[in-house]
N, C-alpha and C positions, 0 to 999 in steps of 0.2 A: 403378845396374841396376833398383832400383824406380822410378826416372825413366822408365826406358825404358820398361817395363812399363804403367805409368800409361798413358802415350803410346799403345800401342798397344791396350790395351781402350778408350780414348777414339776411337780410330780406328775399333776394332770397332762402338761403340755407335753412333758417326754413322752409318757406311755401314748400320748395320741400321732406324736411323729412317726412318719412312715419308716419302717428299718432297709436300710441299705442294701442291696445285694448284686451279686457279679455274676458274671455267665457261668460262675462255676458252680452257681446254686440252681441253673436249671438243669434238670434231667429227665432223661428219657428212658423208659421202663417198658422192658419188652412186654408182649402180650400175656404172658403167664406171671409176671412178677406184678402189672396190673390187676388183674383179675384177685389173685392173692392178696394184693394190697388192699382192693376195696370190691369183697366177693359182695357186698348189699347192691351195685350197681348193677348186677347181672342175676343173683340170684334170690332178691329181697331181703329178710330175714336169714339169720343161721340158726339157732335153734340147737337142739339136742332130739329131734325124733317127738316129742312130746305133743306136739300141736301139727296139724296136717297140712300146714302150709310153712313148715319149717324146710331151710334149704336144702336139707337131704333128700327131700319129696319131689323139690322143683329138679334138683341134678338127675332122679329116675322118669320125672316127666320130659325132661328135655332130651334124653334117649329113645324113651318110649315114643314122643312126638315123630322122631324121622321112621320107627317102624312103621307107625299109623300112616304116614304119609305115601309110605309104599302101597300099602294096602289102598288108601284111598284113589292112589292113580292106577289101581285096577292089577299089582303084583303080590303075590303071597295073601291066603287067608287065614295063617297061623303067625302069633308071637309067643313065644315062650320066654317067661320071666323067674328067675329063680332068684328069692330075696333071703337072705341071713339077715343076723342081727347088726352085721357091720357093709356087707358087700352084697352089689344086685350085677347079675348078669340077665343083656335082653338081646334076645336072638329071632333075627326077623327071616321072613324068606322070599324075598323081594328081589331085587334086581342085582343086589350089591354095588357097592359102592366101585368107579373104577381104580383099578389096582395101581394103576400110575398116579394118582392123585390122589390114595389114602392117606398120607403123611400131611398133604395139605387141607383135607376136610378136617383132620383131627386136631391140628394144632397152628394151623395160620387166619388169624381172624378174617371175618368177611369173606369167606370162601365157602361157596356151596354151588349148589345146582338150583336152587330155589329162586335165583335173582330170575333166572329165565322162565318165566309163565308158562311156556310150552310143557316143560318137563313137570313143573309142579304148580299149577294152575291155583290151586286155593289152599295152600300149605298154611300152617300156623308159624312155623321157624322160617322167616325170610330174611334176618341179619348175618346170618353165620356166622352167631357167636354160641349158640347153647353148648353144643357137644366140645367145644374148647373151654369152657368155663366148667365142664364136669371133668375135663383131662386135667385141667391145670388146680384143680381143688382136693384131688385126688392122691393118696398117694402110691396106689396101683391103678393105672388104666390100660386097658388091653382089647386092641379092636381089631377083629378080623373080618377080612370081605372075602367072599367065595362068588366068581364069577365065571361061569363059560369051562368048566375044568379046571380054573386055576385059583390058587387063595395068597392073599399075604395078611402076616399079623403083624401087628407094631404094639412094643410095650412102652408103657411111659411110665414117669416116678414125678407127679409134681408138675407136670405139663414136660419133661425133659424125656426124650426119648435114652432108653437104654438098651432096647432090641430091636430088631427089624430083621426077618425071616426072608424079605425079599420076594419076588414073585415065585412060587412054585405048584408044581401039580396037584389036584385035590379032586376026590370024588365026592367032597360036601354038596350039598344042595346050595344053589346059588342063593345068596342073603349075606345079612351083616351081622356080629356077634359083638356086644361091647359088655366087657366087664369092669366094673369099678370098685374100689374103696376108698369112701370120702377121709379125706386127713383129719386125724382125730385132734390134730392142734388148732385145727380149724373150727370144726364140730363138736366142741367137745365133750365126751363121753356119751356119745349119741348112742341111738340104737333103730331101728326102724320098727315100728307098729303095726302088724298086719291090716288092723280094721281101717286103717287110713290108705293102706295100698290097695285093699280090697276094695275100698267104694272107687278110687280113681281108676282101678282096670273096669269096675263096672260103668263107670260113666263111657269109658270108650267103646265098651261092646253097646251102648244104648245108642250110641251117637254113629256107628257102624256096623249097621245089621247084617249078619253074614262073617263077621271076624270072630274066631275063636281067640283068646288069650288064655294060656295058659299058666297060671300062678302059682308055684311051686307045686306042679301037677295037675292043679284042680282046674276044669275048664270052666270059663265066664263066657258066655254067649248070647246075643238077645235076636228074638225073631219081631220085635214089635217097636223097636225103636225108643222114642221118650214116651210111648205109652207106658212100657217096661218101666222106665224110668220112674213114672211118675208112682205107678202101683208102687214101685220100691220105697218110695219116698212119704207117701202120705200116711200120717200116724192116725186119722180118723175117716170113717167111710165119705165119701162123696155122697153131695146130696144129689146128685144124677150122675149116669155113665159119662166117663171123660171123653171129649170131645178131641178128637185125633186128625189134624189139618196136615196135610203133605203137599209140596210142590219142589219144583225146580231150585234146588239153594236153598231150601226152606222146610222146615216142619215145625209143628206145635202142637202141644196139648192144653186144654183148660177144663177147670173144673171148680165146684164149690163145695166147702165144708163148713161144719159148724164152729170152727176156730174164729179167732178174730184174728185182724191183719190182714196181710197178704204173702204170698209165699212165691219166690220165682227161681228159677233155675235156667240159666241164660248159657249159651255156649255160641263161639265162632270157629267155624273149621276144625272144629273138636275141642277147642280148648274152651273149659269152663270157666268162664267169665263170672268169677265171684263177685266182682262190684258192678257187673252190668255195662253201662255204657250205653252210644246211640242207639244199638238195636234194642235194649230191651226198654229203653225211654218210648222208642216208635212202637214197638208190640203194647206197651200197656195202654199207651194213648189211642192205638187203632182200636184195640179189644174194645173200650170204653166208647169209643165215638159210633161203633158198629153195633154194639149192644142197645147203645141211646135210639140210634134211629131206627133199630128194628122194631122197638116198642113204642117208638114215635111219643117220648115221655122227656119232661125236663128233667130227668133224675141226676143227680150229682155223682160225679164219676167215683169219688169215695164208697159211694152206696153201693156202686157196680161192683166194684173190686175188693170189697168186703168181705173177707172169706176166701177168696180166690185162691186156689195152687195152680202154677202152670208153670209151662217151659217151653223155651224157645231156642231154636237152632238155626242159624243161617252159614252161608260157605260165601266168602268174599275172597274176590281177587286183591293179594297184596295188602291184606289189612292192617292197619296200623292202630297198635297197642298204644297204652299209656305209661308203660314200662315193660321192661325187659321180662318180667314175670308174665306178662300179658293177663291179667286179670279184671282190667276193664276195656272195652274197645273205643277207640277215637274217631273211627273211619265215617266219614260223611257218607260217602259214596260206595258203591257194589263193586266198582273197580273204575279202570282208568276211564272206560266207553259207556259204564253202568248207570243206572239211575242212581238216586240217592238213597241212602239205607231205609231213610222215614217213607218214602213214595214204593219202593220194594215191599217194604213189609204192609204198609198201609192198605195198598192195593191188594196185597193177596188174603189180606183179614176182613176187608171188607166185602169181598167175592165169596172167600170159604165159607165164612163164619156165618154169614148172612144167610146163604144157601142151606148150611146145615140147619140152623134155627127154623127156616121156613118148611124143610121138609121135617125135622123130629119135635113136636109140635108140643110133646109133653116135657120135652128136656125146656123147651121156652117157657114152657108155664112154670116149672121150676125154679127156674131161673127168676121169673118176674116175681115170686114171691119170698125169694131169696131178698132182691133188691129191695123191694115192699118193707119186708122186716128190717133191713139196715137200715132205710129211710125213716121208719117209725121210732128206731132206736134212738139214731142219730137227733131227730127232733127232742126227745125225752132227755137227751144229755144234753140241751144245749145250754140252761140257765143252769144246769151244774157245773157245767165245763167253765162258764165263767166264774162261779166263785170260787171253784177248787183252783183255779189258775192264779187268782187273786192272793190264795192261800200260798200257794206255791211260791210265789214271787216274795211275799213275806218271808217265808223260810228262807229261802235262799240268801236274804239279806240278813235276817236276826238268828234263825234256828242253830243254836250250837251242836244239835246233833250229827251234823257232819262237818268231819274234819277232813279237809279238803286236802288234795295232793297238786302238785304245779303242771303238772303234764296230762294231757287227756288224748283219748283216743278221737275225739273229734275236731281234734285241732288241723287247722289248716297247715300251722307251720310247727316245726320241731322236730327232735329227735324219733325218726320212725320206730327204732327197738325200744325207745321210752313209751312212745305213744302203745306201743304192743305190750310192754309190760306194766303200763298202768293198770290198777287194780283198786276194787274197794272192797273192806270187809264189813260183811252185815254181819253184828254182835249183837246179844240179846244183854242191855243194861250196862251202867256204865264202867260197872269194875271190870268187865272183859274187854272192852273198848280201851278203858285206861292202860292198860299191860300192851296192848298191840301200839296205841297212841305216845307211847313213849320210846319206843324202838325202832318206829317204821320208817320207811324210806318217804321222805315227804316230799321228795320228785314225783314219786311213782305209787303212792298208797295212801290211798284215804281210807276214813273210818264211817261207818253210818251205827248209831247204836238205837236199837228198837225200844220202845219204851214201853214193852212188856209184849206178851204173845199178840201175834198178828189174829187178823179174823180169819177166821174159815170160812175159803170164799167160794167154797165147791158149791156148784147148783145156784148161785147167786146171781142175778139180773146184775149186768154190766152198770147199769147206772144208780144200783144199790152201792156196789165196790167203788164206785169213783165216788161215792163220798165218805169213804172213810178215811179220817186223817193219816195214820200211818202209812197207809198205801200211797197216800197223795204225796206225803213227803218221802217216800222210796223213789217214786216217781219223777220227782221234782229233782233229786239227788242224782238218780241215773240217766235224767234228761230224756225220758222216753214217752213225754207226754204227747208228743204228734207222730214221733216214729223211732224205731229202734237204730235207726240209720245214724241219729242224732246220740247215739249213747256217749258217754263220756270215758266209760274204763273198758280196757278189753275184758278183763275178769272181773266178775262179777262172785265173792267170794263167801259164803255162808259160812259163819265162824259161832257155833254153837256149842255150848258145854256137851260132855261125853255122857251126860246123864237121861232122865225121860224127858223132864222138862226140855232141854234142849235138842232132842228128838224129833219132841213133836212140833217145837218152834220151827224146825228146818222143815219138816215136812209140810208144815202150812205157807211156809213162803214158797216152797215145791209146788205146792197146789195152786198158788195164785200166777207163778210163772207158768205152768204148763197151761193154763186155762186160757189165761189173757195175755202173755206174751212167749208162745211156743217158738217162736223165731231166735230169743234169747239162747234158748236151750240147744236148738238145730245148728245153731251158728258156732255155738262151741263156746258161750261167753259166760255160763254159769258153772262154777266149781264147790265144792265143798271141802273145806281146811281138815287137814287130819292133824291134830295135837295129839300128843303122847299121853296115855292111858295109866300110865307107870312111869315112876322115876327109881330105878334100882342104884344104890351106890353102898360104896364099902362103908359100915357102919363106924368103923374107926377112924376114919378121916373121912373129911370133905373137900380133899384136895380136887382141883379142877385143873385140866389140860389146854387153857386156852380154846383155840379155836376146832378142835376135835369135840369137846363136850358141847358145842352149838350145834355141832353135825349129828347129833346122838349119842354118841359115846367116848367115854375113855378108859385107861385102867382101872377108874374107881366109880364113876358114874355112866350108866346105862338108860335112856329116855325110851320106852318100849309103846309101841302101837298095839300091841293086841296080846293076848297071853302066851304066845309062843315064844313073841321076844322077851317076855317077862320071865320065864320059866329058863330060856336059855340064860340071860343075865343072871337069875340066881345061881344056877349051875357053875359059873364062872367064879362068883364071890363067894360061894359057900356059905360058911355058917355066920359070916360078917355080914350077908345082903342085907340091907335096912330098904323096906319096900313102902313107896307112899303111891298112893292113889289119886289122882286129880281128878276131882268130880266136876270142876270149874274152870273156866279160862281165867279168871279172877285169882285163884289159888296161883298160878304159874308167875312167878317174878318177872319184870320186864326184860333182865338179862336172858334168862332160861329162854323166855319168845324170843330173844332173837335169832337163834338160829332155827325155830320152826316156822318164821316168815320170811327167811333170808334166802340166799340161793340154793339152800336145800329143802325149800318149803316142799311139803307134800299135798298134794292135791287131788281130789276126784274129781273128774271132770261128769259132768250129769248129761247123760246122753236121751235122745229119743228116739225109738226106733217102732217100726210098723209093728213087731212082735212083742213091743213090751205091753199091748192091750193097754192103753194108758186111761181109757174110759173106765174100765173094768177096774182096776186099780184104785183111783181115786174113789169109785164109788163104794168099794169095801172099806178103803181105810179113813177115807174122809165124810163119807155117807151118814144116813141116820139110821143104819142097820148096828146100832149099839148092841144089842145081844151077842149077835153071830160074831161081832167083833171080841166082845168079851172072850168068849168060849176060844177064839182062836188064841187068845192071847194067853189064858190059861193053860190051853193044851202046848203051844211050844215055849212056856216058861221054862228060863234058865236061872238057878240060883246060882250067885256068885259067892266063892270061896273065899271071904275076909279074914280068915285066922292069920296069915301072915300079913295083913298090910296093915299098916301103922297109919 
């Protein structure tokens, strides 16, 4: 036994010894090699385009930022954007890049005009990296600059120059054209989703009134700036007309709705800072303090902000962001010689919002009633909250309904890709959870099993919903008791059976999220798992061919998610086709399930838009209009043909 211990200790000592290295181990990568080796340092996560923050959209944004900077400096009122599944082109009508510096600007790190604040006083991209990252991460990258009757085009592949036209005469209007195709070996199986690009383009127009962006020929334009943005994003009617405040280098819009929580959109120099930063912190504080002082009452800030929907945009000289992707502002000052961000925003809000409320007494009265309503609800919740939190603590320790994973979205440390991959499956009952549990990725996939059908929360007071055990356990599992900023999983996946009961549970969960945590949906965290409805296989053999079977099809077995796929599989197998209808997740074996929650997982993202008319939908499907709903079901009933299904 002592010998074994000695061996183990020796092994540990050997493992802990530093590895010697020589000068031969020191390597210097050139700019493009480093970007391609460590792309996450420059563009965040990679992805395949299925999420709006995937790397291919960051590449598009880097190019668009340069075009927008030209407009902000007063040159060119139009930008043309063309996007296919795989290729992007952006054409601005600004001044054009100086032709003799075109190769430097596009392929030499830390090279650009934006270091000189006289040329680009309040630009988004200050470090001269973005366009080079696009170049290095694209199999084809072509940049053309037209300027004063001359032009130059340089073609690259993965950052390497393959052709340079030199400076030639041209009748093209001044400006810059960039066309690129992201490298499929880095962004695997990617394609662009138009809805994400449309939102990106709209935000640019909201922040730059008077700018026209043509996306695949369709014009996007805004006359009213952030007022248009808030109108576009509101999913419920505002309680009072949107307050619109504008000043030099700052614009803000504020209103309240009946929804729970707070909702903000923040921007710096036209950049959507999705993670906020110093400007958003100052804005929330300033609005709360100004309203509190206006009414002269000792309101809690949480009561003032409950139901608030707002947006803030500022322009900062030489902004400092906390990452290359520029999603969170770190700047403390407005510029080298300017006031602090907090003072600049605080002084503006104090003056303009206070003046507005003194003038528009009707809005002030509606706002007061909303704050008082929030206050009454908070006090009613006080006793309940304590009891529920105690129960949640016990749940976190003892309850076995949550099988957790190792990596969480809210972790301060850890692999960023794993944090973003972290997900939780909400299943109905233990049988469905069992199949997922046995083959899940324990690093990134958690499972929460419901004990039965959740409560129909439509129209219920928050205090009554809060008392419900099932939702208390779910909130604790998701870690959203205080704020969704502490959400533990990037994806909240509803995984219910493909039958009537499963659909009902799905609707009950969505009703809960839509009413009490709409921001979970708006920020793209809620999904529905697609699982196959049918398995079609050759009745003469059960042979399966490894990985292909998990991906959904082999020469012998096909997993079908709809009737069209089922019919296609039957036609392929002919008379030997054996069809199984999966009516519950528990009927699918763990090995079969492996492919359905692995790399080829099929998810439907739950979205929330103004045109969805959520209030009306919830009233119809989850309200008390039983007879009307029954008639609708009867009128739209589809009888399934089970004659060929075993």
